[in-house]
C-alpha positions as CSV (number, residue, x, y, z in Angstrom):
1,M,-24.8,17.0,-48.2
2,S,-21.9,17.7,-45.8
3,T,-22.1,16.0,-42.4
4,R,-19.3,18.1,-40.8
5,P,-20.3,20.0,-37.7
6,H,-20.7,23.8,-37.8
7,P,-17.4,25.6,-37.2
8,V,-18.9,27.2,-34.1
9,L,-19.9,23.8,-32.7
10,R,-16.4,22.5,-33.4
11,V,-14.9,25.4,-31.4
12,R,-17.3,24.9,-28.5
13,R,-16.6,21.1,-28.6
14,G,-12.8,21.8,-28.5
15,R,-13.2,24.2,-25.6
16,D,-15.3,21.6,-23.7
17,V,-12.6,19.0,-24.3
18,R,-9.8,21.3,-23.1
19,S,-11.9,22.3,-20.1
20,G,-12.5,18.7,-19.2
21,R,-8.8,17.8,-19.6
22,F,-7.9,20.8,-17.4
23,W,-10.2,19.8,-14.5
24,I,-9.2,16.1,-14.8
25,G,-5.6,17.2,-14.4
26,V,-6.2,19.8,-11.7
27,L,-8.4,17.6,-9.4
28,P,-5.5,15.3,-8.2
29,W,-3.4,18.4,-7.5
30,L,-6.2,20.0,-5.5
31,W,-6.6,16.7,-3.6
32,M,-2.9,16.7,-2.7
33,L,-3.0,20.4,-1.8
34,F,-5.9,20.1,0.7
35,F,-5.2,16.7,2.1
36,F,-1.4,16.6,2.2
37,V,0.3,19.9,1.6
38,L,-1.9,22.0,3.9
39,P,-1.9,19.5,6.8
40,F,1.9,19.1,6.4
41,V,2.3,22.9,6.6
42,L,0.1,23.1,9.7
43,I,2.2,20.3,11.4
44,A,5.4,22.1,10.4
45,N,4.1,25.3,11.9
46,V,3.3,23.5,15.2
47,S,6.8,21.9,15.1
48,L,8.4,25.4,15.1
49,S,6.1,26.6,18.0
50,T,7.0,27.2,21.6
51,P,5.6,24.8,24.2
52,E,3.2,26.5,26.6
53,L,0.8,25.4,29.3
54,A,-2.3,26.6,27.4
55,V,-5.0,25.5,25.0
56,P,-3.6,24.6,22.6
57,P,-0.3,23.8,24.4
58,Y,1.9,25.9,22.2
59,I,2.5,29.4,20.9
60,S,2.6,29.7,17.1
61,P,5.8,31.2,15.6
62,F,3.5,33.7,13.8
63,A,2.0,34.9,17.1
64,C,5.2,36.6,18.3
65,G,4.7,40.2,19.4
66,V,0.9,40.1,18.8
67,E,0.2,41.4,22.3
68,A,2.6,44.3,21.6
69,G,0.8,45.0,18.3
70,A,3.7,44.0,16.1
71,A,3.4,40.5,14.9
72,S,6.5,38.7,13.6
73,F,7.8,35.3,12.8
74,C,9.7,33.7,15.7
75,P,10.3,30.0,15.1
76,D,11.5,27.8,18.0
77,P,13.7,25.0,16.7
78,S,14.3,23.5,20.1
79,S,12.4,20.3,19.2
80,Y,14.6,19.7,16.1
81,R,17.6,20.5,18.3
82,R,16.7,17.9,20.8
83,L,16.2,15.3,18.0
84,G,19.5,16.2,16.5
85,E,21.3,15.9,19.8
86,E,19.8,12.4,20.3
87,V,20.9,11.3,16.9
88,L,24.4,12.7,17.4
89,S,24.8,11.1,20.8
90,L,24.6,7.5,19.6
91,A,26.4,6.4,22.6
92,A,23.5,7.4,24.8
93,A,21.2,4.7,26.1
94,G,17.8,4.2,27.7
95,A,15.4,7.1,27.8
96,E,17.8,9.4,26.1
97,R,17.4,7.5,22.9
98,Q,13.6,7.1,23.1
99,Y,12.8,8.7,19.7
100,L,15.7,7.1,17.8
101,G,15.0,3.7,19.3
102,A,11.3,4.0,18.5
103,F,12.0,5.0,14.9
104,A,14.4,2.1,14.5
105,N,11.8,-0.3,15.8
106,S,9.2,1.1,13.5
107,L,11.5,0.7,10.5
108,E,12.4,-2.8,11.4
109,L,8.8,-3.9,11.9
110,A,7.6,-2.2,8.8
111,S,10.4,-3.8,6.7
112,L,9.6,-7.2,8.1
113,A,5.9,-6.8,7.5
114,T,6.5,-5.6,3.9
115,L,8.8,-8.6,3.3
116,C,6.3,-11.1,4.8
117,C,3.4,-9.6,2.8
118,L,5.5,-9.9,-0.4
119,L,6.4,-13.5,0.3
120,I,2.8,-14.4,1.1
121,G,1.0,-12.1,-1.3
122,Y,3.0,-12.8,-4.5
123,P,2.1,-16.5,-4.8
124,F,-1.5,-15.7,-4.0
125,A,-1.6,-12.9,-6.5
126,Y,0.0,-15.1,-9.2
127,H,-2.5,-17.8,-8.6
128,L,-5.3,-15.3,-8.6
129,A,-4.2,-13.8,-11.9
130,R,-4.0,-17.4,-13.5
131,A,-7.3,-18.6,-12.1
132,R,-10.3,-19.0,-14.3
133,E,-12.7,-16.1,-14.6
134,S,-15.5,-17.7,-12.4
135,L,-13.1,-18.5,-9.6
136,R,-11.1,-15.2,-9.9
137,N,-14.0,-13.1,-8.8
138,T,-14.6,-15.3,-5.7
139,L,-10.9,-15.0,-4.7
140,L,-10.9,-11.3,-5.2
141,M,-13.9,-11.0,-2.9
142,L,-12.1,-13.1,-0.3
143,V,-9.1,-10.7,-0.5
144,M,-11.3,-7.7,0.1
145,L,-13.6,-9.3,2.6
146,P,-11.6,-8.0,5.7
147,F,-12.3,-4.5,4.6
148,W,-16.0,-5.1,5.3
149,T,-15.2,-5.2,9.0
150,S,-13.8,-2.4,11.1
151,F,-10.0,-2.3,11.3
152,L,-10.2,-2.0,15.1
153,L,-12.5,-4.9,15.5
154,R,-10.1,-7.1,13.5
155,V,-7.2,-6.2,15.8
156,Y,-9.4,-7.0,18.8
157,A,-10.2,-10.3,17.3
158,W,-6.5,-11.1,17.1
159,M,-6.2,-10.2,20.8
160,G,-8.8,-13.0,21.5
161,L,-6.9,-15.4,19.3
162,L,-3.5,-14.7,20.7
163,D,-4.5,-14.3,24.4
164,S,-1.6,-15.7,26.5
165,S,-3.9,-17.3,29.0
166,E,-6.1,-20.4,28.7
167,V,-8.9,-18.1,27.4
168,G,-7.0,-17.5,24.1
169,L,-8.4,-19.6,21.2
170,I,-5.0,-20.7,19.9
171,N,-3.8,-21.7,23.3
172,Q,-7.1,-23.5,23.9
173,M,-6.6,-25.5,20.8
174,L,-2.9,-26.3,21.6
175,L,-3.8,-27.4,25.1
176,G,-6.7,-29.5,23.9
177,L,-4.5,-31.3,21.4
178,G,-1.8,-31.9,24.0
179,V,0.8,-30.0,22.0
180,V,1.8,-27.8,24.9
181,A,1.5,-28.3,28.7
182,E,0.9,-24.6,29.5
183,P,-0.4,-21.5,27.6
184,L,2.2,-19.9,25.3
185,P,3.0,-16.1,25.6
186,L,1.6,-15.3,22.2
187,L,0.3,-11.8,23.0
188,Y,2.1,-8.5,23.9
189,N,5.3,-9.1,22.0
190,R,7.0,-8.2,18.7
191,G,5.8,-11.4,17.1
192,A,2.1,-10.5,17.8
193,V,2.7,-7.0,16.4
194,L,4.3,-8.3,13.2
195,L,1.5,-10.9,12.7
196,G,-1.1,-8.2,13.1
197,M,0.6,-5.9,10.6
198,V,1.0,-8.7,8.0
199,Y,-2.7,-9.7,8.4
200,S,-3.9,-6.1,8.2
201,Y,-1.8,-5.0,5.2
202,L,-1.6,-8.1,3.1
203,P,-4.5,-7.1,0.8
204,F,-2.6,-3.9,0.0
205,M,0.2,-6.1,-1.4
206,V,-2.0,-8.6,-3.2
207,L,-4.2,-6.2,-5.1
208,P,-1.4,-4.2,-6.9
209,L,0.4,-7.4,-7.7
210,Y,-2.7,-9.0,-9.1
211,A,-3.4,-5.9,-11.2
212,N,0.1,-6.1,-12.7
213,L,0.2,-9.9,-13.1
214,V,-3.2,-10.2,-14.7
215,K,-2.0,-8.0,-17.6
216,L,1.2,-10.1,-18.2
217,D,1.4,-11.4,-21.8
218,L,1.3,-15.2,-21.5
219,R,2.8,-15.6,-25.0
220,L,6.2,-14.5,-23.5
221,L,6.1,-17.3,-21.0
222,E,5.0,-19.8,-23.7
223,A,7.9,-18.7,-26.0
224,A,10.4,-19.1,-23.2
225,C,9.1,-22.6,-22.4
226,D,9.3,-23.5,-26.1
227,L,12.9,-22.4,-26.2
228,G,13.8,-24.8,-23.4
229,A,13.7,-22.5,-20.4
230,R,12.8,-24.1,-17.1
231,P,9.9,-22.9,-15.0
232,L,12.2,-21.3,-12.4
233,T,14.2,-19.5,-15.1
234,V,11.0,-18.3,-16.8
235,F,9.8,-16.8,-13.4
236,V,13.2,-15.2,-12.6
237,R,14.0,-13.8,-16.0
238,I,10.5,-12.9,-17.3
239,T,7.7,-12.9,-14.7
240,L,9.5,-11.2,-11.9
241,P,11.0,-8.3,-13.9
242,L,7.7,-7.6,-15.6
243,S,5.9,-7.5,-12.2
244,W,8.4,-5.1,-10.7
245,R,6.0,-2.2,-10.8
246,G,3.4,-4.2,-8.9
247,I,6.0,-5.1,-6.3
248,V,7.0,-1.5,-5.8
249,A,3.4,-0.3,-5.6
250,G,2.5,-3.0,-3.1
251,S,5.6,-2.4,-1.0
252,M,4.9,1.3,-0.7
253,L,1.3,0.7,0.2
254,V,2.4,-1.6,3.0
255,F,5.6,0.0,4.2
256,I,4.5,3.6,4.5
257,P,1.4,3.1,6.8
258,A,3.2,0.4,8.7
259,V,6.0,2.8,9.8
260,G,3.6,5.1,11.5
261,E,1.3,2.3,12.8
262,F,-0.1,3.0,16.3
263,V,-3.2,0.8,16.9
264,I,-1.6,-2.6,16.2
265,P,1.6,-2.1,18.4
266,D,-0.5,-0.5,21.1
267,L,-3.1,-3.3,21.3
268,L,-1.1,-6.4,20.3
269,G,2.2,-5.1,21.8
270,G,0.6,-3.9,25.0
271,G,3.1,-1.0,25.4
272,S,6.1,-3.4,25.4
273,V,6.9,-2.6,21.7
274,L,8.0,1.0,21.4
275,T,7.2,2.5,18.0
276,I,7.3,6.0,16.6
277,G,3.5,6.2,16.4
278,R,3.4,5.5,20.2
279,R,5.9,8.2,20.9
280,I,4.0,10.7,18.8
281,W,0.8,9.7,20.6
282,D,2.4,10.2,24.0
283,D,3.7,13.7,23.1
284,F,0.3,14.8,21.7
285,G,-1.5,13.2,24.7
286,P,-0.1,12.8,28.2
287,N,3.2,14.7,27.7
288,Q,1.4,17.7,26.0
289,D,4.5,18.4,24.0
290,W,2.9,19.2,20.6
291,P,5.9,20.9,19.0
292,M,8.0,17.8,19.7
293,A,5.4,15.4,18.3
294,A,5.0,17.6,15.2
295,A,8.8,17.7,14.7
296,V,9.0,13.9,14.8
297,A,6.1,13.7,12.3
298,V,7.7,16.2,9.9
299,I,11.1,14.3,10.0
300,M,9.3,11.0,9.5
301,V,7.5,12.2,6.5
302,L,10.6,13.7,5.0
303,M,12.6,10.5,5.6
304,L,9.9,8.4,3.9
305,I,9.7,10.6,0.8
306,A,13.3,9.7,-0.2
307,P,12.8,5.9,-0.4
308,V,9.4,6.3,-2.1
309,M,10.9,8.5,-4.8
310,L,13.8,6.1,-5.2
311,L,11.6,3.0,-5.6
312,H,9.4,5.0,-8.1
313,R,12.3,6.0,-10.2
314,R,13.8,2.5,-10.1
315,G,10.5,1.0,-11.3
316,H,10.4,3.4,-14.2
317,G,14.0,2.7,-15.0
318,R,13.3,-1.0,-15.2
319,E,10.3,-0.4,-17.5
320,A,12.4,1.8,-19.7
321,G,15.1,-0.9,-19.9
322,Q,12.7,-3.6,-21.0
């Protein structure tokens, strides 16, 4: 007796499989459409609007001529023009370079935070991937433990640790041990902002690295050692290239949000560390210049897309060459 399914059932099963594949492929694109493309289009629309003392404080470029009964598209590129003039006038100083200086500070802090997270996170992820199964789960829980607490509360906790007065816990410890004679200025500076970024984004570096290193074929390392390669050579020639994809993923997960970070520079920097997130907040808030803030956000997104695509292509190129 034949066990093959009925032809009608085979056709229905094939349709169900194709339908499932279709929705699995479409859902990520729908997610990107609703949570990235549409918000970006709305911000781009605001960036081309005309500033106005109203609610909201701008006139949309699609609202031109509405009162006269003939709506038309009238973009106002004055915000982009102001940014272009600031970039071109590199000899300017002070307040005239507020956006360019803020973006440079953000790039510098984000790059340093990414580098520090990589230097700290790679050894930890490597040890985590080589730990025994019973200990590995505990270490993974410790990595994700900070996510159980509010991000804002964790930043406020660092304010208590780094307080520059005798109330600060670190200063209390140093004064009690006799290491220093007076409290150190640990808070409201670039060092405090960098420390807060590294602490907050370190798990985003460790987890992708661990996911990549745990899949590494240990037989390759054993073969290299049997052929006389030293441990450093094995790491540089085998482990590091094979973990490049994890390095790229972790670096993007740290660098991208760190560039636009606002909470950490505002709380741990105390306003003394100017970042692009702070400038956008000022324009959306006290300055009420929404078109300018939106233009800065659009340019920042476009500038971040290029290095992300470059790192992504370089990671695939390394994999293809292996």
